[in-house]
Structure formats: C-alpha cells, structure tokens
VEXPASE-992925 format. One line per 3 residues: number of its first residue (from 1); their letters; for each residue x, y, z of C-alpha. Coordinates in Angstrom, 3 decimals, always signed. Layout:
<rs>
NUM> a> X/Y/Z ~ ...
</rs>
This chain:
<rs>
1> mih> +22.955/+36.247/-21.574 ~ +21.466/+32.775/-21.058 ~ +22.938/+29.716/-22.761
4> frp> +20.604/+26.720/-22.866 ~ +22.550/+23.497/-23.255 ~ +20.496/+20.340/-23.895
7> isd> +22.153/+17.237/-22.455 ~ +20.216/+14.037/-23.008 ~ +22.208/+11.942/-20.528
10> fns> +21.516/+12.681/-16.844 ~ +24.977/+11.549/-15.729 ~ +26.663/+13.937/-18.180
13> avi> +24.456/+16.796/-16.965 ~ +25.391/+16.091/-13.338 ~ +29.092/+15.986/-14.202
16> amr> +28.825/+19.285/-16.112 ~ +27.039/+20.892/-13.167 ~ +29.606/+19.760/-10.623
19> sge> +32.512/+20.871/-12.803 ~ +31.117/+24.419/-13.045 ~ +30.164/+24.230/-16.734
22> mdv> +26.510/+24.842/-15.878 ~ +24.590/+26.931/-13.357 ~ +21.211/+25.137/-13.432
25> vyn> +20.220/+21.504/-13.710 ~ +16.779/+20.067/-13.068 ~ +15.044/+16.711/-12.675
28> val> +18.224/+14.809/-11.994 ~ +18.014/+11.148/-10.965 ~ +16.518/+10.560/-7.530
31> neq> +19.756/+9.108/-6.149 ~ +21.622/+12.307/-7.137 ~ +19.239/+14.714/-5.411
34> aef> +20.440/+14.020/-1.869 ~ +24.036/+14.601/-2.944 ~ +23.212/+18.023/-4.390
37> ead> +21.267/+18.893/-1.232 ~ +24.292/+18.046/+0.921 ~ +26.807/+19.949/-1.237
40> pnf> +27.396/+23.524/+0.060 ~ +28.299/+24.699/-3.457 ~ +24.696/+24.417/-4.628
43> dtq> +21.231/+25.686/-3.752 ~ +18.370/+23.261/-4.295 ~ +14.591/+23.365/-4.544
46> sfd> +12.304/+20.345/-4.262 ~ +8.611/+20.781/-5.023 ~ +5.446/+19.075/-6.207
49> rvn> +4.902/+19.130/-9.952 ~ +1.503/+18.979/-11.643 ~ +2.417/+15.544/-13.020
52> vqg> +0.712/+12.589/-11.372 ~ +1.177/+8.861/-11.805 ~ -1.231/+6.059/-11.192
55> iam> -3.352/+3.415/-12.844 ~ -6.027/+4.212/-15.406 ~ -9.082/+2.123/-14.531
58> nnq> -11.460/+1.431/-17.382 ~ -14.771/+2.354/-15.751 ~ -16.626/+0.739/-18.646
61> spk> -15.085/-2.724/-18.312 ~ -17.452/-5.302/-16.757 ~ -15.290/-5.825/-13.667
64> lsd> -14.449/-2.171/-13.018 ~ -17.955/-0.826/-13.613 ~ -18.744/-1.948/-10.041
67> vrv> -17.930/+0.864/-7.594 ~ -17.139/-1.678/-4.856 ~ -14.372/-3.145/-7.003
70> rqa> -12.876/+0.281/-7.703 ~ -13.030/+1.184/-4.017 ~ -11.383/-2.142/-3.141
73> ilh> -8.520/-1.392/-5.532 ~ -7.922/+1.989/-3.920 ~ -8.012/+0.499/-0.409
76> sld> -5.490/-2.134/-1.570 ~ -2.790/+0.353/-2.554 ~ -0.006/+0.819/-0.015
79> res> +1.016/+4.186/-1.416 ~ +3.865/+4.773/+1.006 ~ +5.517/+1.439/+0.222
82> ini> +5.118/+1.965/-3.513 ~ +6.603/+5.448/-3.133 ~ +9.636/+4.068/-1.296
85> mva> +10.135/+1.290/-3.833 ~ +10.067/+3.485/-6.927 ~ +11.033/+6.978/-5.737
88> egr> +12.905/+6.665/-2.431 ~ +9.844/+8.180/-0.756 ~ +10.195/+11.551/-2.489
91> ynt> +6.782/+11.695/-4.178 ~ +3.604/+13.133/-2.621 ~ +1.132/+10.339/-1.875
94> dtw> -1.629/+12.643/-0.581 ~ -3.011/+13.189/-4.059 ~ -6.266/+11.683/-5.287
97> tqm> -7.323/+13.365/-8.522 ~ -5.725/+14.187/-11.835 ~ -6.448/+17.865/-11.158
100> pki> -3.705/+19.166/-8.804 ~ -4.588/+20.657/-5.435 ~ -3.876/+24.150/-6.738
103> geg> -6.443/+23.574/-9.479 ~ -9.649/+25.533/-9.808 ~ -12.387/+24.130/-7.577
106> ydd> -10.196/+21.626/-5.723 ~ -11.365/+21.368/-2.088 ~ -9.327/+18.822/-0.147
109> sri> -11.969/+18.577/+2.592 ~ -14.480/+17.202/+0.077 ~ -12.226/+14.564/-1.468
112> tky> -12.778/+10.936/-0.447 ~ -9.433/+9.407/+0.508 ~ -8.828/+5.665/+0.646
115> afd> -6.551/+4.449/+3.439 ~ -4.556/+1.295/+2.841 ~ -6.849/-1.350/+4.327
118> pek> -6.639/-4.848/+2.786 ~ -9.353/-6.229/+5.080 ~ -11.820/-3.550/+4.061
121> akg> -10.886/-4.216/+0.440 ~ -11.573/-7.935/+0.899 ~ -14.994/-7.093/+2.344
124> lla> -15.877/-4.925/-0.646 ~ -14.681/-7.627/-3.034 ~ -16.802/-10.221/-1.208
127> eag> -19.857/-7.995/-1.654 ~ -19.033/-7.856/-5.365 ~ -18.784/-11.657/-5.582
130> yde> -15.025/-12.254/-5.318 ~ -13.153/-14.416/-2.797 ~ -10.165/-16.778/-2.593
133> snp> -11.907/-19.364/-4.741 ~ -12.959/-16.729/-7.270 ~ -10.346/-13.952/-7.119
136> ltl> -10.625/-10.683/-8.965 ~ -8.155/-10.960/-11.844 ~ -7.164/-7.874/-13.824
139> qlk> -4.704/-7.163/-16.602 ~ -2.334/-4.212/-16.219 ~ -0.785/-2.840/-19.396
142> sls> +2.596/-1.401/-18.545 ~ +5.595/+0.153/-20.248 ~ +8.713/-1.895/-20.843
145> nty> +11.188/+0.424/-19.133 ~ +12.872/-0.156/-15.799 ~ +11.053/+2.535/-13.806
148> vqq> +7.550/+1.538/-14.929 ~ +8.395/-2.143/-14.462 ~ +9.275/-1.371/-10.832
151> fst> +6.092/+0.668/-10.451 ~ +3.920/-2.097/-11.918 ~ +5.562/-4.772/-9.778
154> avq> +4.960/-2.672/-6.653 ~ +1.297/-2.153/-7.563 ~ +0.904/-5.856/-8.324
157> asl> +2.353/-6.820/-4.929 ~ +0.209/-4.289/-3.093 ~ -3.052/-5.427/-4.687
160> aqs> -2.143/-9.062/-3.987 ~ -2.470/-8.366/-0.250 ~ -6.217/-8.060/-0.812
163> giv> -6.364/-11.138/-3.003 ~ -6.472/-9.205/-6.285 ~ -4.528/-10.953/-9.024
166> vev> -2.826/-8.576/-11.465 ~ -1.355/-9.887/-14.703 ~ +1.198/-7.402/-16.036
169> eeq> +1.656/-7.045/-19.783 ~ +4.698/-4.988/-20.757 ~ +4.302/-2.979/-23.953
172> esa> +6.477/-0.775/-26.111 ~ +5.648/+2.952/-25.970 ~ +3.451/+3.143/-29.075
175> lwf> +1.335/+0.140/-28.122 ~ +1.058/+1.297/-24.497 ~ -0.120/+4.750/-25.612
178> qsl> -2.704/+3.097/-27.844 ~ -3.934/+1.092/-24.841 ~ -4.182/+4.281/-22.798
181> tgd> -5.902/+6.490/-25.349 ~ -7.297/+4.606/-28.306 ~ -7.956/+0.997/-27.351
184> ran> -9.700/+1.468/-24.029 ~ -12.317/-1.183/-24.755 ~ -9.616/-3.871/-24.506
187> ael> -7.892/-2.482/-21.403 ~ -8.743/-2.927/-17.723 ~ -5.787/-1.253/-15.999
190> vym> -3.101/+0.825/-17.725 ~ -0.071/+2.573/-16.252 ~ -0.745/+6.317/-16.431
193> eia> +1.156/+9.574/-16.106 ~ -0.543/+12.877/-16.827 ~ +0.034/+16.596/-16.196
196> iqe> -3.087/+18.755/-15.899 ~ -2.246/+22.459/-16.135 ~ -4.384/+24.166/-13.503
199> ywa> -4.552/+27.529/-15.283 ~ -6.583/+26.136/-18.207 ~ -9.188/+24.651/-15.891
202> plm> -12.296/+24.453/-18.147 ~ -10.371/+22.887/-21.001 ~ -8.352/+20.595/-18.719
205> ywy> -11.474/+19.324/-16.947 ~ -13.009/+18.590/-20.343 ~ -9.906/+16.706/-21.491
208> ayd> -9.728/+14.553/-18.346 ~ -13.337/+13.909/-17.356 ~ -15.749/+14.447/-20.233
211> stg> -16.855/+11.186/-21.849 ~ -15.342/+12.421/-25.133 ~ -12.175/+13.910/-23.608
214> fyn> -8.847/+12.809/-25.072 ~ -7.261/+12.455/-21.616 ~ -10.232/+10.576/-20.153
217> fns> -7.970/+7.588/-19.564 ~ -10.431/+6.072/-17.063 ~ -13.262/+5.910/-19.624
220> isv> -15.532/+7.862/-17.281 ~ -18.965/+8.322/-18.806 ~ -21.308/+9.913/-16.282
223> pei> -24.065/+12.276/-17.546 ~ -23.791/+14.527/-14.468 ~ -20.042/+14.883/-14.987
226> dai> -20.453/+15.634/-18.689 ~ -23.047/+18.298/-17.882 ~ -20.762/+20.054/-15.360
229> vqd> -17.788/+19.972/-17.714 ~ -19.680/+21.195/-20.760 ~ -21.671/+23.890/-18.947
232> nlr> -18.505/+25.366/-17.475 ~ -16.676/+25.531/-20.781 ~ -18.957/+28.504/-21.374
235> qad> -18.924/+29.864/-17.816 ~ -16.865/+33.048/-17.373 ~ -17.467/+33.461/-13.635
238> vat> -14.644/+31.797/-11.733 ~ -16.586/+31.401/-8.471 ~ -19.402/+29.596/-10.271
241> rea> -16.925/+27.271/-11.958 ~ -15.126/+26.550/-8.698 ~ -18.348/+25.526/-6.977
244> aya> -19.285/+23.238/-9.852 ~ -15.840/+21.653/-10.079 ~ -15.775/+21.056/-6.305
247> dml> -19.069/+19.158/-6.630 ~ -17.651/+17.171/-9.536 ~ -14.393/+16.178/-7.820
250> eml> -16.325/+15.128/-4.726 ~ -18.522/+12.921/-6.910 ~ -15.556/+11.433/-8.768
253> ssq> -13.616/+10.585/-5.605 ~ -16.588/+9.156/-3.699 ~ -17.289/+6.875/-6.650
256> are> -13.589/+5.898/-6.930 ~ -13.537/+6.820/-10.608 ~ -9.758/+7.327/-10.829
259> cvi> -6.649/+5.822/-9.300 ~ -3.960/+8.469/-8.828 ~ -1.174/+7.129/-6.608
262> fql> +1.221/+10.024/-6.266 ~ +2.256/+13.442/-7.474 ~ +5.780/+13.625/-8.845
265> ngf> +8.418/+15.850/-7.352 ~ +10.474/+18.374/-9.229 ~ +14.048/+19.173/-8.323
268> vat> +16.306/+22.048/-9.313 ~ +19.959/+22.516/-8.343 ~ +21.661/+25.859/-8.993
271> tkg> +25.071/+27.331/-8.427 ~ +25.146/+28.812/-4.920 ~ +23.336/+32.152/-4.839
274> ltt> +21.342/+31.704/-8.060 ~ +17.553/+31.688/-7.715 ~ +15.290/+30.492/-10.531
277> yhd> +11.589/+29.888/-11.015 ~ +11.153/+26.284/-9.991 ~ +8.643/+24.848/-12.467
280> nsh> +10.717/+22.929/-14.984 ~ +7.987/+23.082/-17.640 ~ +8.643/+26.852/-17.810
283> mit> +12.382/+26.723/-17.176 ~ +13.501/+28.276/-20.447 ~ +11.092/+31.203/-20.187
286> wla> +11.555/+31.891/-16.486 ~ +15.346/+31.758/-16.467 ~ +15.033/+35.314/-17.753
289> eat> +13.910/+36.218/-14.213 ~ +16.748/+34.388/-12.460 ~ +18.512/+36.434/-9.791
292> ws> +21.896/+36.269/-8.088 ~ +22.285/+37.025/-4.400
</rs>
C-alpha cells in the first residue's frame, strides 16, 4: 500500500524523511541535496527534467526583431556563472531550445550554440547601431520571489558585460503571467520557465512555436515555422516529422529566436534500497512500480 503525504513546506518534508516517517522525497532545496547524497541511509537520483528556464525574447519588438541583437544577447550570457549563482551549478547549461534533447526531431549537431563572448556581442551590437554612447536598453519583467530575483540579477549582470542595459521590473505572479502570455506587445524580455513534454511532439511544437501557440512566449511569427508546425500536426509518420522538426530547430537556433539558459535538475531521495521512477511529474503513478532491493 502506498500512502501519499502532501507536505507544502520543504523543511518539514526533509525532517519527516530523515526521521523515517517517509520513504520518498523529491525536489528538495538545492542546499539539502548534497546532504542526502552523503547520507548512507538514503539512495539518491539526480537527473535532467524537461523543465527549462530562460528569458522570453519578444521577437516582434522593434529592438529584438534584429537577429544581430538576439545573437548578441545569447553571446552575452555567462551560463555557468548564472548557474552557480542561482543553483549551485546543478542545472544543465547545454540546452538551447524549449524542446528537450530527448524530444522528437532534436539533433544536437544541428543546433547553433552561443558561447559566452562579450566582445563578439559588442561587435554584433555595433553592427545593429548600439555602442557605449547609445547602449541597447531592455526591460526585463521578472517575478517578485527570491529565486527569480537572483536569476534576474545574474542575467542583468551578465548582459552588462557586453554593454546591454537591463531594467528589471518585478511583478506579482498574475501580472507576470499576463506579461508572458497575454501582453506580449508591451514586453521585451520576460523571465520564463516552461516544460515541453516530448511525447506529445506535434502538439507541443504547435504550442511553443506556431505564431498562434499559447506557449509561444517569444512571439515567433515565421511563415516557414508555421508551415512546418501545422503540416506535421497531421503527419502520422514519425520519421517524416523528425526530419521536419530537425530543420525547424536548426532554423530557430541559427536565428537566435529563443533564449533558454538551462534545464532544471530533478532530485529524488529514497530510503536505502528503494528504487522509484525518477520523473517527479509522474511520481504518484510510477510509485506503483517501486521496488525494494
């Protein structure tokens, strides 16, 4: 028999786990993960989730409609430093699209990756008409919680190394979500977190990249992209879809259409000898297949 016990406070969940009241706890605070890993009474699993975090760039705004500006932003992001500042280095920074690497059609060899290079970013900005006397200034709409404040501050500092001025506006959840999904015309940059489920590929690609998609947080509106997405909603052959999606992701990354900074990590601690399926989004269902050794 499985007893599912919801505990809203992470500290209480950790205490219950260590006292033997629970056999499974997941997504504990980052500073607690190392302690579980070092404790011989527990088994742990750390893994990449499908959730990614980054900055939604409004491709339709006058400043961000220039590909050189978008490329400069990506070259200005010191992903490793941001990762250390907000997540103790535990997140995966080798992630460049909202669709996870296990997603249908993802081909890592065809993805354009943007190394941290402030000088190259400055060159691209100069081509676009920006310099020290006329800096690129962008507004970043952020959430007013501690984690996202740290994230936004880290991004702001990183972009500043290329001379990009970022003005951070902290918003409550409802207003931030409106900026991300419903008020894109008045947003340039918005803090973003999204989870694209790879096993619903045609629908997920439509959500994230079609010009009418609800999760098209970057306001991408490219006829070729729309055609690929819409044609493959009706395509039953997986190989045909994969080829089309690989072309699309290559196009999106080469044009710097999105700004994904890292893929979040998942963490599960179990009583020693207990093995569970490690995707927390399916934890309740898959605990039925837990095994003791």
